[in-house]
N, C-alpha and C positions, 0 to 999 in steps of 0.2 A: 502559433503556439497554443496548446490546449490550456484553457483556464478552468480549473476544477472549482475554484472559489475565488471571488473577488476579495475575500478577506485574507487570502494568502498572498505572500509576496510573489513577484514574478519568478524569483529563484525557487521558492517552494513549489509553485505550480510546475516549473520546469523539472524539478526533482521527481514529482509525482508522474509526470509524463514519461520520464526516463524509466521509472519503476514499471509503468504500464507497458512500455516498449520491451522491457526485459522479460517481464513475467507473462505478458499477453492477458493480464487481468487488470481491469479498471480498479483503481484504488477505492477502498470502501471506508466508510466512516465519515465521508465528506458531509453527509446530511447532519450527523451528530455535531461535527465541527461548526457547521452553519448555524445550528441552534444554540451554540455556546456550551454544549455539554462536555466537549473535550477540547484540549488545546491543539495547536498545530503540531507540537511535538508528540502529543498523544496519538494524533492521526497518523503521523509517520511511523511511530513505534508499533501501532496496531497492525499496519500493513507489513512491516518487517517481521514482526512476531509470527504473523500468519504464514509468510513464505518460509520461514525457518521451520515452523511446525510441519508444513507440507513436505519439505525436504527431509525432515526426520522420519516422517511416516513412510516416505518413498524408500528410504534406506532400509526399512524393516520388511519390505516386500521380498519374499523369497522368489528370486528369478530362477526358474529351472534351467539346467544345462541344456 
């Protein structure tokens, strides 16, 4: 199993690994979490908000016929 941070629970690390497997993007904000600047929940929400924003931007692309 991938360990993004020893400060996260095994379940939290597993969730981030599933996120990375689904999105093909490594979770970001881990360094901020490690420094104590954000909580584990903030880390998760930051990544979820990013993927939602990307999906929203993709929906706005005019795909020609």
